[in-house]
CHARMM internal coordinates of N, CA and C (Angstrom, degrees):
IC EDIT
DIST 1 N 1 CA 1.4543
DIST 1 CA 1 C 1.5180
ANGL 1 N 1 CA 1 C 111.40
DIST 1 C 2 N 1.2891
ANGL 1 CA 1 C 2 N 116.98
DIHE 1 N 1 CA 1 C 2 N 132.74
DIST 2 N 2 CA 1.4593
ANGL 1 C 2 N 2 CA 120.21
DIHE 1 CA 1 C 2 N 2 CA 179.78
DIST 2 CA 2 C 1.5265
ANGL 2 N 2 CA 2 C 111.22
DIHE 1 C 2 N 2 CA 2 C -78.59
DIST 2 C 3 N 1.3110
ANGL 2 CA 2 C 3 N 115.39
DIHE 2 N 2 CA 2 C 3 N 157.15
DIST 3 N 3 CA 1.4186
ANGL 2 C 3 N 3 CA 122.25
DIHE 2 CA 2 C 3 N 3 CA 176.10
DIST 3 CA 3 C 1.5374
ANGL 3 N 3 CA 3 C 110.17
DIHE 2 C 3 N 3 CA 3 C -68.30
DIST 3 C 4 N 1.3117
ANGL 3 CA 3 C 4 N 117.22
DIHE 3 N 3 CA 3 C 4 N 148.77
DIST 4 N 4 CA 1.4729
ANGL 3 C 4 N 4 CA 121.71
DIHE 3 CA 3 C 4 N 4 CA 177.87
DIST 4 CA 4 C 1.4705
ANGL 4 N 4 CA 4 C 108.74
DIHE 3 C 4 N 4 CA 4 C -107.65
DIST 4 C 5 N 1.2975
ANGL 4 CA 4 C 5 N 116.88
DIHE 4 N 4 CA 4 C 5 N 119.16
DIST 5 N 5 CA 1.4709
ANGL 4 C 5 N 5 CA 123.07
DIHE 4 CA 4 C 5 N 5 CA 179.96
DIST 5 CA 5 C 1.5009
ANGL 5 N 5 CA 5 C 108.60
DIHE 4 C 5 N 5 CA 5 C -93.02
DIST 5 C 6 N 1.3256
ANGL 5 CA 5 C 6 N 117.51
DIHE 5 N 5 CA 5 C 6 N 121.41
DIST 6 N 6 CA 1.4672
ANGL 5 C 6 N 6 CA 122.68
DIHE 5 CA 5 C 6 N 6 CA 174.23
DIST 6 CA 6 C 1.5235
ANGL 6 N 6 CA 6 C 107.05
DIHE 5 C 6 N 6 CA 6 C -98.64
DIST 6 C 7 N 1.2966
ANGL 6 CA 6 C 7 N 117.26
DIHE 6 N 6 CA 6 C 7 N 94.56
DIST 7 N 7 CA 1.4775
ANGL 6 C 7 N 7 CA 123.76
DIHE 6 CA 6 C 7 N 7 CA -171.61
DIST 7 CA 7 C 1.5375
ANGL 7 N 7 CA 7 C 111.17
DIHE 6 C 7 N 7 CA 7 C -91.13
DIST 7 C 8 N 1.3067
ANGL 7 CA 7 C 8 N 117.17
DIHE 7 N 7 CA 7 C 8 N 39.04
DIST 8 N 8 CA 1.4581
ANGL 7 C 8 N 8 CA 124.30
DIHE 7 CA 7 C 8 N 8 CA 176.40
DIST 8 CA 8 C 1.4823
ANGL 8 N 8 CA 8 C 109.45
DIHE 7 C 8 N 8 CA 8 C -142.94
DIST 8 C 9 N 1.3544
ANGL 8 CA 8 C 9 N 117.66
DIHE 8 N 8 CA 8 C 9 N 167.40
DIST 9 N 9 CA 1.4679
ANGL 8 C 9 N 9 CA 121.00
DIHE 8 CA 8 C 9 N 9 CA -179.55
DIST 9 CA 9 C 1.5149
ANGL 9 N 9 CA 9 C 110.50
DIHE 8 C 9 N 9 CA 9 C -65.91
DIST 9 C 10 N 1.3107
ANGL 9 CA 9 C 10 N 115.58
DIHE 9 N 9 CA 9 C 10 N 138.99
DIST 10 N 10 CA 1.4355
ANGL 9 C 10 N 10 CA 121.67
DIHE 9 CA 9 C 10 N 10 CA -179.23
DIST 10 CA 10 C 1.5456
ANGL 10 N 10 CA 10 C 111.11
DIHE 9 C 10 N 10 CA 10 C -131.12
DIST 10 C 11 N 1.3419
ANGL 10 CA 10 C 11 N 113.80
DIHE 10 N 10 CA 10 C 11 N 156.19
DIST 11 N 11 CA 1.4237
ANGL 10 C 11 N 11 CA 121.96
DIHE 10 CA 10 C 11 N 11 CA 169.27
DIST 11 CA 11 C 1.5353
ANGL 11 N 11 CA 11 C 107.47
DIHE 10 C 11 N 11 CA 11 C -113.06
DIST 11 C 12 N 1.2782
ANGL 11 CA 11 C 12 N 117.37
DIHE 11 N 11 CA 11 C 12 N 133.87
DIST 12 N 12 CA 1.4693
ANGL 11 C 12 N 12 CA 120.17
DIHE 11 CA 11 C 12 N 12 CA 176.69
DIST 12 CA 12 C 1.5533
ANGL 12 N 12 CA 12 C 107.96
DIHE 11 C 12 N 12 CA 12 C -113.33
DIST 12 C 13 N 1.3210
ANGL 12 CA 12 C 13 N 116.24
DIHE 12 N 12 CA 12 C 13 N 110.76
DIST 13 N 13 CA 1.4354
ANGL 12 C 13 N 13 CA 123.32
DIHE 12 CA 12 C 13 N 13 CA -176.37
DIST 13 CA 13 C 1.4953
ANGL 13 N 13 CA 13 C 106.76
DIHE 12 C 13 N 13 CA 13 C -102.85
DIST 13 C 14 N 1.3166
ANGL 13 CA 13 C 14 N 117.70
DIHE 13 N 13 CA 13 C 14 N 134.24
DIST 14 N 14 CA 1.4812
ANGL 13 C 14 N 14 CA 122.19
DIHE 13 CA 13 C 14 N 14 CA -177.86
DIST 14 CA 14 C 1.5640
ANGL 14 N 14 CA 14 C 108.54
DIHE 13 C 14 N 14 CA 14 C -90.25
DIST 14 C 15 N 1.3550
ANGL 14 CA 14 C 15 N 114.50
DIHE 14 N 14 CA 14 C 15 N 116.56
DIST 15 N 15 CA 1.4501
ANGL 14 C 15 N 15 CA 120.46
DIHE 14 CA 14 C 15 N 15 CA 178.92
DIST 15 CA 15 C 1.4899
ANGL 15 N 15 CA 15 C 109.53
DIHE 14 C 15 N 15 CA 15 C -79.72
DIST 15 C 16 N 1.3587
ANGL 15 CA 15 C 16 N 122.27
DIHE 15 N 15 CA 15 C 16 N 156.41
DIST 16 N 16 CA 1.4529
ANGL 15 C 16 N 16 CA 121.50
DIHE 15 CA 15 C 16 N 16 CA 5.64
DIST 16 CA 16 C 1.4941
ANGL 16 N 16 CA 16 C 114.40
DIHE 15 C 16 N 16 CA 16 C -90.30
DIST 16 C 17 N 1.3171
ANGL 16 CA 16 C 17 N 120.90
DIHE 16 N 16 CA 16 C 17 N -20.49
DIST 17 N 17 CA 1.4755
ANGL 16 C 17 N 17 CA 122.49
DIHE 16 CA 16 C 17 N 17 CA -175.09
DIST 17 CA 17 C 1.5039
ANGL 17 N 17 CA 17 C 115.58
DIHE 16 C 17 N 17 CA 17 C -75.98
DIST 17 C 18 N 1.3317
ANGL 17 CA 17 C 18 N 117.01
DIHE 17 N 17 CA 17 C 18 N -23.11
DIST 18 N 18 CA 1.4648
ANGL 17 C 18 N 18 CA 123.99
DIHE 17 CA 17 C 18 N 18 CA 179.31
DIST 18 CA 18 C 1.5253
ANGL 18 N 18 CA 18 C 112.48
DIHE 17 C 18 N 18 CA 18 C 56.51
DIST 18 C 19 N 1.3242
ANGL 18 CA 18 C 19 N 118.73
DIHE 18 N 18 CA 18 C 19 N 25.13
DIST 19 N 19 CA 1.4879
ANGL 18 C 19 N 19 CA 118.19
DIHE 18 CA 18 C 19 N 19 CA 178.88
DIST 19 CA 19 C 1.5109
ANGL 19 N 19 CA 19 C 110.91
DIHE 18 C 19 N 19 CA 19 C -83.65
DIST 19 C 20 N 1.3233
ANGL 19 CA 19 C 20 N 121.59
DIHE 19 N 19 CA 19 C 20 N -18.60
DIST 20 N 20 CA 1.4315
ANGL 19 C 20 N 20 CA 121.61
DIHE 19 CA 19 C 20 N 20 CA 177.43
DIST 20 CA 20 C 1.5858
ANGL 20 N 20 CA 20 C 107.47
DIHE 19 C 20 N 20 CA 20 C -101.15
DIST 20 C 21 N 1.3106
ANGL 20 CA 20 C 21 N 113.91
DIHE 20 N 20 CA 20 C 21 N 127.87
DIST 21 N 21 CA 1.4320
ANGL 20 C 21 N 21 CA 121.40
DIHE 20 CA 20 C 21 N 21 CA -179.17
DIST 21 CA 21 C 1.5666
ANGL 21 N 21 CA 21 C 110.05
DIHE 20 C 21 N 21 CA 21 C -126.12
DIST 21 C 22 N 1.2941
ANGL 21 CA 21 C 22 N 115.19
DIHE 21 N 21 CA 21 C 22 N 127.39
DIST 22 N 22 CA 1.4751
ANGL 21 C 22 N 22 CA 119.26
DIHE 21 CA 21 C 22 N 22 CA 171.06
DIST 22 CA 22 C 1.4754
ANGL 22 N 22 CA 22 C 109.44
DIHE 21 C 22 N 22 CA 22 C -113.31
DIST 22 C 23 N 1.3100
ANGL 22 CA 22 C 23 N 117.16
DIHE 22 N 22 CA 22 C 23 N 144.81
DIST 23 N 23 CA 1.4219
ANGL 22 C 23 N 23 CA 127.23
DIHE 22 CA 22 C 23 N 23 CA -179.37
DIST 23 CA 23 C 1.5165
ANGL 23 N 23 CA 23 C 109.06
DIHE 22 C 23 N 23 CA 23 C -106.16
DIST 23 C 24 N 1.3402
ANGL 23 CA 23 C 24 N 115.58
DIHE 23 N 23 CA 23 C 24 N 143.54
DIST 24 N 24 CA 1.4869
ANGL 23 C 24 N 24 CA 119.19
DIHE 23 CA 23 C 24 N 24 CA 176.53
DIST 24 CA 24 C 1.5114
ANGL 24 N 24 CA 24 C 109.32
DIHE 23 C 24 N 24 CA 24 C -150.78
DIST 24 C 25 N 1.3105
ANGL 24 CA 24 C 25 N 115.22
DIHE 24 N 24 CA 24 C 25 N 150.89
DIST 25 N 25 CA 1.4817
ANGL 24 C 25 N 25 CA 120.46
DIHE 24 CA 24 C 25 N 25 CA 178.53
DIST 25 CA 25 C 1.5379
ANGL 25 N 25 CA 25 C 112.88
DIHE 24 C 25 N 25 CA 25 C -73.87
DIST 25 C 26 N 1.3577
ANGL 25 CA 25 C 26 N 117.98
DIHE 25 N 25 CA 25 C 26 N -21.57
DIST 26 N 26 CA 1.3977
ANGL 25 C 26 N 26 CA 122.41
DIHE 25 CA 25 C 26 N 26 CA -176.36
DIST 26 CA 26 C 1.5286
ANGL 26 N 26 CA 26 C 108.25
DIHE 25 C 26 N 26 CA 26 C -169.47
DIST 26 C 27 N 1.3016
ANGL 26 CA 26 C 27 N 117.69
DIHE 26 N 26 CA 26 C 27 N 173.02
DIST 27 N 27 CA 1.4735
ANGL 26 C 27 N 27 CA 119.53
DIHE 26 CA 26 C 27 N 27 CA 178.75
DIST 27 CA 27 C 1.5692
ANGL 27 N 27 CA 27 C 107.22
DIHE 26 C 27 N 27 CA 27 C -156.09
DIST 27 C 28 N 1.3368
ANGL 27 CA 27 C 28 N 111.80
DIHE 27 N 27 CA 27 C 28 N 167.03
DIST 28 N 28 CA 1.4651
ANGL 27 C 28 N 28 CA 119.62
DIHE 27 CA 27 C 28 N 28 CA 175.91
DIST 28 CA 28 C 1.4918
ANGL 28 N 28 CA 28 C 110.15
DIHE 27 C 28 N 28 CA 28 C -133.90
DIST 28 C 29 N 1.3289
ANGL 28 CA 28 C 29 N 117.87
DIHE 28 N 28 CA 28 C 29 N 124.65
DIST 29 N 29 CA 1.4507
ANGL 28 C 29 N 29 CA 122.42
DIHE 28 CA 28 C 29 N 29 CA -178.93
DIST 29 CA 29 C 1.5406
ANGL 29 N 29 CA 29 C 106.30
DIHE 28 C 29 N 29 CA 29 C -103.24
DIST 29 C 30 N 1.3696
ANGL 29 CA 29 C 30 N 115.96
DIHE 29 N 29 CA 29 C 30 N 132.65
DIST 30 N 30 CA 1.4594
ANGL 29 C 30 N 30 CA 120.06
DIHE 29 CA 29 C 30 N 30 CA -178.69
DIST 30 CA 30 C 1.4900
ANGL 30 N 30 CA 30 C 110.61
DIHE 29 C 30 N 30 CA 30 C -149.16
DIST 30 C 31 N 1.3255
ANGL 30 CA 30 C 31 N 114.24
DIHE 30 N 30 CA 30 C 31 N 164.40
DIST 31 N 31 CA 1.5149
ANGL 30 C 31 N 31 CA 121.87
DIHE 30 CA 30 C 31 N 31 CA 177.26
DIST 31 CA 31 C 1.5211
ANGL 31 N 31 CA 31 C 108.54
DIHE 30 C 31 N 31 CA 31 C -108.95
DIST 31 C 32 N 1.3117
ANGL 31 CA 31 C 32 N 116.31
DIHE 31 N 31 CA 31 C 32 N 137.48
DIST 32 N 32 CA 1.4973
ANGL 31 C 32 N 32 CA 118.21
DIHE 31 CA 31 C 32 N 32 CA 177.02
DIST 32 CA 32 C 1.5278
ANGL 32 N 32 CA 32 C 109.71
DIHE 31 C 32 N 32 CA 32 C -89.51
DIST 32 C 33 N 1.3057
ANGL 32 CA 32 C 33 N 113.59
DIHE 32 N 32 CA 32 C 33 N -174.91
DIST 33 N 33 CA 1.4563
ANGL 32 C 33 N 33 CA 116.96
DIHE 32 CA 32 C 33 N 33 CA -175.70
DIST 33 CA 33 C 1.5058
ANGL 33 N 33 CA 33 C 115.34
DIHE 32 C 33 N 33 CA 33 C -68.81
DIST 33 C 34 N 1.3518
ANGL 33 CA 33 C 34 N 118.31
DIHE 33 N 33 CA 33 C 34 N -11.15
DIST 34 N 34 CA 1.4274
ANGL 33 C 34 N 34 CA 122.73
DIHE 33 CA 33 C 34 N 34 CA 177.99
DIST 34 CA 34 C 1.5619
ANGL 34 N 34 CA 34 C 111.98
DIHE 33 C 34 N 34 CA 34 C -103.70
DIST 34 C 35 N 1.3591
ANGL 34 CA 34 C 35 N 113.16
DIHE 34 N 34 CA 34 C 35 N 15.72
DIST 35 N 35 CA 1.5235
ANGL 34 C 35 N 35 CA 120.84
DIHE 34 CA 34 C 35 N 35 CA 178.51
DIST 35 CA 35 C 1.5266
ANGL 35 N 35 CA 35 C 109.91
DIHE 34 C 35 N 35 CA 35 C 63.44
DIST 35 C 36 N 1.3260
ANGL 35 CA 35 C 36 N 119.72
DIHE 35 N 35 CA 35 C 36 N 32.21
DIST 36 N 36 CA 1.4240
ANGL 35 C 36 N 36 CA 123.62
DIHE 35 CA 35 C 36 N 36 CA 169.71
DIST 36 CA 36 C 1.5076
ANGL 36 N 36 CA 36 C 109.64
DIHE 35 C 36 N 36 CA 36 C -98.21
DIST 36 C 37 N 1.3176
ANGL 36 CA 36 C 37 N 118.17
DIHE 36 N 36 CA 36 C 37 N 132.17
DIST 37 N 37 CA 1.4443
ANGL 36 C 37 N 37 CA 122.86
DIHE 36 CA 36 C 37 N 37 CA -173.71
DIST 37 CA 37 C 1.5505
ANGL 37 N 37 CA 37 C 108.57
DIHE 36 C 37 N 37 CA 37 C -92.65
DIST 37 C 38 N 1.3256
ANGL 37 CA 37 C 38 N 117.38
DIHE 37 N 37 CA 37 C 38 N 134.57
DIST 38 N 38 CA 1.4321
ANGL 37 C 38 N 38 CA 126.33
DIHE 37 CA 37 C 38 N 38 CA -177.60
DIST 38 CA 38 C 1.5282
ANGL 38 N 38 CA 38 C 111.99
DIHE 37 C 38 N 38 CA 38 C -127.50
DIST 38 C 39 N 1.3170
ANGL 38 CA 38 C 39 N 117.17
DIHE 38 N 38 CA 38 C 39 N 155.22
DIST 39 N 39 CA 1.4706
ANGL 38 C 39 N 39 CA 119.66
DIHE 38 CA 38 C 39 N 39 CA 166.64
DIST 39 CA 39 C 1.4979
ANGL 39 N 39 CA 39 C 107.76
DIHE 38 C 39 N 39 CA 39 C -119.48
DIST 39 C 40 N 1.3045
ANGL 39 CA 39 C 40 N 116.39
DIHE 39 N 39 CA 39 C 40 N 138.23
DIST 40 N 40 CA 1.4995
ANGL 39 C 40 N 40 CA 125.11
DIHE 39 CA 39 C 40 N 40 CA -177.63
DIST 40 CA 40 C 1.5412
ANGL 40 N 40 CA 40 C 102.75
DIHE 39 C 40 N 40 CA 40 C -118.12
DIST 40 C 41 N 1.3933
ANGL 40 CA 40 C 41 N 115.43
DIHE 40 N 40 CA 40 C 41 N 129.90
DIST 41 N 41 CA 1.4482
ANGL 40 C 41 N 41 CA 120.36
DIHE 40 CA 40 C 41 N 41 CA 178.01
DIST 41 CA 41 C 1.5252
ANGL 41 N 41 CA 41 C 109.51
DIHE 40 C 41 N 41 CA 41 C -158.73
DIST 41 C 42 N 1.3306
ANGL 41 CA 41 C 42 N 117.40
DIHE 41 N 41 CA 41 C 42 N 160.85
DIST 42 N 42 CA 1.4552
ANGL 41 C 42 N 42 CA 123.29
DIHE 41 CA 41 C 42 N 42 CA 175.08
DIST 42 CA 42 C 1.5239
ANGL 42 N 42 CA 42 C 104.97
DIHE 41 C 42 N 42 CA 42 C -103.55
DIST 42 C 43 N 1.3562
ANGL 42 CA 42 C 43 N 116.50
DIHE 42 N 42 CA 42 C 43 N 117.36
DIST 43 N 43 CA 1.4359
ANGL 42 C 43 N 43 CA 122.75
DIHE 42 CA 42 C 43 N 43 CA -179.58
DIST 43 CA 43 C 1.5244
ANGL 43 N 43 CA 43 C 113.01
DIHE 42 C 43 N 43 CA 43 C -75.25
DIST 43 C 44 N 1.3386
ANGL 43 CA 43 C 44 N 114.52
DIHE 43 N 43 CA 43 C 44 N 139.23
DIST 44 N 44 CA 1.4572
ANGL 43 C 44 N 44 CA 121.40
DIHE 43 CA 43 C 44 N 44 CA 178.28
DIST 44 CA 44 C 1.5620
ANGL 44 N 44 CA 44 C 112.34
DIHE 43 C 44 N 44 CA 44 C -89.47
DIST 44 C 45 N 1.3396
ANGL 44 CA 44 C 45 N 116.05
DIHE 44 N 44 CA 44 C 45 N -9.05
DIST 45 N 45 CA 1.4647
ANGL 44 C 45 N 45 CA 119.24
DIHE 44 CA 44 C 45 N 45 CA -173.62
DIST 45 CA 45 C 1.5364
ANGL 45 N 45 CA 45 C 105.89
DIHE 44 C 45 N 45 CA 45 C -146.88
DIST 45 C 46 N 1.3246
ANGL 45 CA 45 C 46 N 115.32
DIHE 45 N 45 CA 45 C 46 N 178.31
DIST 46 N 46 CA 1.4416
ANGL 45 C 46 N 46 CA 121.77
DIHE 45 CA 45 C 46 N 46 CA 177.02
DIST 46 CA 46 C 1.5393
ANGL 46 N 46 CA 46 C 109.62
DIHE 45 C 46 N 46 CA 46 C 92.14
DIST 46 C 47 N 1.3602
ANGL 46 CA 46 C 47 N 113.65
DIHE 46 N 46 CA 46 C 47 N -176.55
DIST 47 N 47 CA 1.4478
ANGL 46 C 47 N 47 CA 119.70
DIHE 46 CA 46 C 47 N 47 CA -172.67
DIST 47 CA 47 C 1.5703
ANGL 47 N 47 CA 47 C 109.99
DIHE 46 C 47 N 47 CA 47 C -68.16
DIST 47 C 48 N 1.3011
ANGL 47 CA 47 C 48 N 117.49
DIHE 47 N 47 CA 47 C 48 N -27.51
DIST 48 N 48 CA 1.4621
ANGL 47 C 48 N 48 CA 120.23
DIHE 47 CA 47 C 48 N 48 CA -177.50
DIST 48 CA 48 C 1.5317
ANGL 48 N 48 CA 48 C 111.08
DIHE 47 C 48 N 48 CA 48 C -116.06
DIST 48 C 49 N 1.3788
ANGL 48 CA 48 C 49 N 115.86
DIHE 48 N 48 CA 48 C 49 N 43.86
DIST 49 N 49 CA 1.4465
ANGL 48 C 49 N 49 CA 122.00
DIHE 48 CA 48 C 49 N 49 CA 179.22
DIST 49 CA 49 C 1.5390
ANGL 49 N 49 CA 49 C 109.20
DIHE 48 C 49 N 49 CA 49 C -57.02
DIST 49 C 50 N 1.2956
ANGL 49 CA 49 C 50 N 114.49
DIHE 49 N 49 CA 49 C 50 N 138.48
DIST 50 N 50 CA 1.5097
ANGL 49 C 50 N 50 CA 117.84
DIHE 49 CA 49 C 50 N 50 CA 178.18
DIST 50 CA 50 C 1.5751
ANGL 50 N 50 CA 50 C 112.20
DIHE 49 C 50 N 50 CA 50 C 86.07
DIST 50 C 51 N 1.3036
ANGL 50 CA 50 C 51 N 117.44
DIHE 50 N 50 CA 50 C 51 N -4.75
DIST 51 N 51 CA 1.4658
ANGL 50 C 51 N 51 CA 119.55
DIHE 50 CA 50 C 51 N 51 CA -178.93
DIST 51 CA 51 C 1.5066
ANGL 51 N 51 CA 51 C 106.63
DIHE 50 C 51 N 51 CA 51 C -106.95
DIST 51 C 52 N 1.3676
ANGL 51 CA 51 C 52 N 112.18
DIHE 51 N 51 CA 51 C 52 N 154.86
DIST 52 N 52 CA 1.4487
ANGL 51 C 52 N 52 CA 118.96
DIHE 51 CA 51 C 52 N 52 CA 179.38
DIST 52 CA 52 C 1.5121
ANGL 52 N 52 CA 52 C 110.83
DIHE 51 C 52 N 52 CA 52 C -80.24
DIST 52 C 53 N 1.3562
ANGL 52 CA 52 C 53 N 116.22
DIHE 52 N 52 CA 52 C 53 N 133.39
DIST 53 N 53 CA 1.4352
ANGL 52 C 53 N 53 CA 122.51
DIHE 52 CA 52 C 53 N 53 CA -179.92
DIST 53 CA 53 C 1.5310
ANGL 53 N 53 CA 53 C 108.74
DIHE 52 C 53 N 53 CA 53 C -113.50
DIST 53 C 54 N 1.2686
ANGL 53 CA 53 C 54 N 117.51
DIHE 53 N 53 CA 53 C 54 N 148.63
DIST 54 N 54 CA 1.4723
ANGL 53 C 54 N 54 CA 124.03
DIHE 53 CA 53 C 54 N 54 CA 171.13
DIST 54 CA 54 C 1.5391
ANGL 54 N 54 CA 54 C 108.24
DIHE 53 C 54 N 54 CA 54 C -133.16
DIST 54 C 55 N 1.3204
ANGL 54 CA 54 C 55 N 115.84
DIHE 54 N 54 CA 54 C 55 N 122.69
DIST 55 N 55 CA 1.4801
ANGL 54 C 55 N 55 CA 121.70
DIHE 54 CA 54 C 55 N 55 CA -173.47
DIST 55 CA 55 C 1.5270
ANGL 55 N 55 CA 55 C 106.23
DIHE 54 C 55 N 55 CA 55 C -135.79
DIST 55 C 56 N 1.3096
ANGL 55 CA 55 C 56 N 115.05
DIHE 55 N 55 CA 55 C 56 N 140.16
DIST 56 N 56 CA 1.4850
ANGL 55 C 56 N 56 CA 119.64
DIHE 55 CA 55 C 56 N 56 CA 174.21
DIST 56 CA 56 C 1.5176
ANGL 56 N 56 CA 56 C 109.75
DIHE 55 C 56 N 56 CA 56 C -66.53
DIST 56 C 57 N 1.3062
ANGL 56 CA 56 C 57 N 116.66
DIHE 56 N 56 CA 56 C 57 N 132.46
DIST 57 N 57 CA 1.4759
ANGL 56 C 57 N 57 CA 121.02
DIHE 56 CA 56 C 57 N 57 CA -178.02
DIST 57 CA 57 C 1.5135
ANGL 57 N 57 CA 57 C 113.57
DIHE 56 C 57 N 57 CA 57 C -64.25
DIST 57 C 58 N 1.3361
ANGL 57 CA 57 C 58 N 119.54
DIHE 57 N 57 CA 57 C 58 N -19.25
DIST 58 N 58 CA 1.4297
ANGL 57 C 58 N 58 CA 119.10
DIHE 57 CA 57 C 58 N 58 CA 176.87
DIST 58 CA 58 C 1.5119
ANGL 58 N 58 CA 58 C 114.15
DIHE 57 C 58 N 58 CA 58 C -77.69
DIST 58 C 59 N 1.3396
ANGL 58 CA 58 C 59 N 117.13
DIHE 58 N 58 CA 58 C 59 N -3.13
DIST 59 N 59 CA 1.4297
ANGL 58 C 59 N 59 CA 123.47
DIHE 58 CA 58 C 59 N 59 CA -179.58
DIST 59 CA 59 C 1.5458
ANGL 59 N 59 CA 59 C 112.24
DIHE 58 C 59 N 59 CA 59 C -105.58
DIST 59 C 60 N 1.3629
ANGL 59 CA 59 C 60 N 119.14
DIHE 59 N 59 CA 59 C 60 N -6.01
DIST 60 N 60 CA 1.4420
ANGL 59 C 60 N 60 CA 122.26
DIHE 59 CA 59 C 60 N 60 CA -172.32
DIST 60 CA 60 C 1.5630
ANGL 60 N 60 CA 60 C 109.66
DIHE 59 C 60 N 60 CA 60 C -136.95
DIST 60 C 61 N 1.3066
ANGL 60 CA 60 C 61 N 113.08
DIHE 60 N 60 CA 60 C 61 N 163.88
DIST 61 N 61 CA 1.4386
ANGL 60 C 61 N 61 CA 120.64
DIHE 60 CA 60 C 61 N 61 CA 169.25
DIST 61 CA 61 C 1.5374
ANGL 61 N 61 CA 61 C 106.87
DIHE 60 C 61 N 61 CA 61 C -115.97
DIST 61 C 62 N 1.3096
ANGL 61 CA 61 C 62 N 119.13
DIHE 61 N 61 CA 61 C 62 N 128.65
DIST 62 N 62 CA 1.4546
ANGL 61 C 62 N 62 CA 123.47
DIHE 61 CA 61 C 62 N 62 CA -178.34
DIST 62 CA 62 C 1.5309
ANGL 62 N 62 CA 62 C 108.33
DIHE 61 C 62 N 62 CA 62 C -104.20
DIST 62 C 63 N 1.3715
ANGL 62 CA 62 C 63 N 114.26
DIHE 62 N 62 CA 62 C 63 N 123.94
DIST 63 N 63 CA 1.4959
ANGL 62 C 63 N 63 CA 119.24
DIHE 62 CA 62 C 63 N 63 CA -178.52
DIST 63 CA 63 C 1.5102
ANGL 63 N 63 CA 63 C 109.51
DIHE 62 C 63 N 63 CA 63 C -121.65
DIST 63 C 64 N 1.2961
ANGL 63 CA 63 C 64 N 115.39
DIHE 63 N 63 CA 63 C 64 N 132.40
DIST 64 N 64 CA 1.4561
ANGL 63 C 64 N 64 CA 119.15
DIHE 63 CA 63 C 64 N 64 CA 174.07
DIST 64 CA 64 C 1.5400
ANGL 64 N 64 CA 64 C 110.48
DIHE 63 C 64 N 64 CA 64 C -71.75
DIST 64 C 65 N 1.3374
ANGL 64 CA 64 C 65 N 115.55
DIHE 64 N 64 CA 64 C 65 N 128.90
DIST 65 N 65 CA 1.4320
ANGL 64 C 65 N 65 CA 121.59
DIHE 64 CA 64 C 65 N 65 CA -177.97
DIST 65 CA 65 C 1.5689
ANGL 65 N 65 CA 65 C 110.82
DIHE 64 C 65 N 65 CA 65 C -102.71
DIST 65 C 66 N 1.3528
ANGL 65 CA 65 C 66 N 115.58
DIHE 65 N 65 CA 65 C 66 N 97.15
DIST 66 N 66 CA 1.4763
ANGL 65 C 66 N 66 CA 117.95
DIHE 65 CA 65 C 66 N 66 CA -175.84
DIST 66 CA 66 C 1.5230
ANGL 66 N 66 CA 66 C 111.52
DIHE 65 C 66 N 66 CA 66 C -84.83
DIST 66 C 67 N 1.3274
ANGL 66 CA 66 C 67 N 119.54
DIHE 66 N 66 CA 66 C 67 N -3.72
DIST 67 N 67 CA 1.4906
ANGL 66 C 67 N 67 CA 119.68
DIHE 66 CA 66 C 67 N 67 CA -177.06
DIST 67 CA 67 C 1.5307
ANGL 67 N 67 CA 67 C 109.73
DIHE 66 C 67 N 67 CA 67 C -79.49
END
COOR INIT
IC SEED 1 N 1 CA 1 C
IC BUILD
């Protein structure tokens, strides 16, 4: 399976409470060698703003930010 490039602004909300939101200009969704899906992005906010993040997609909700 090829990686999926999200070439638009996204919000990454942490499930289940969705109280933590990270913003990013883009993201990349990929599968690892164990068939676990991840999203990789550089957060614009939060404690590690400007750093690359990798989070399992089963732990977050990814929302397109058209604003």
